[in-house]
N, C-alpha and C positions, 0 to 999 in steps of 0.2 A: 725788608727785602721786596723787590719789584718782580712780580709774577710775569712771566713770559708772554702772556696773551694780553697784557694791557700796555706793554711798551712797544712804540711806533718807531720804525727806522725813519731816519730824516729822507725827505723828498728830494730828488735832485731835479734841476731844470733841464738836463741833458742826459741822454742814455750813453751807454760807453761808445756805442759805434759813432754816434754825432760827435761825440768829444774827439775821438780819434779822427775823423774826417776834418774836424776843425784844425788840428795840429798838423794835419798833412797839408793844409792850406798854406800855413807858414813857409813850407818848403817848395810848394808847388807855384807860390806867387813871388813878386817882387817885394812883398813885405819883409820886415825883418823881425817882427815880435808878434806873439799872438794878440797882445794888446791892439796893435794896429790893425789886424785882422778883424777882431771883434769891433773896431771903431769905424772899418769901412763895410761891414756885413749890410748894413741897412741899405746902401746905395749900390750894392752887387747881387742881383737877384741870382746870376749864374752860380756863385760861391754858395749862395743859402740852398739851392737846388742840389749842389754837389754834397754838401754836408747834411742835406735832407732836414734842414732846420725850418719851423715855422716862420711865418711873417713877424717881422720885428716891429 
């Protein structure tokens, strides 16, 4: 049996509000999928500021 104090929850790269804003970008931009938004994030600093993401 695993004791509660030694189990660590998985660490996520994005917090919930950041993930929500990234999903909003799909609807607010001309992209048609989240994968395209993620691919374009490095060249779109305004999108990164909107989603409050760190530099890629």
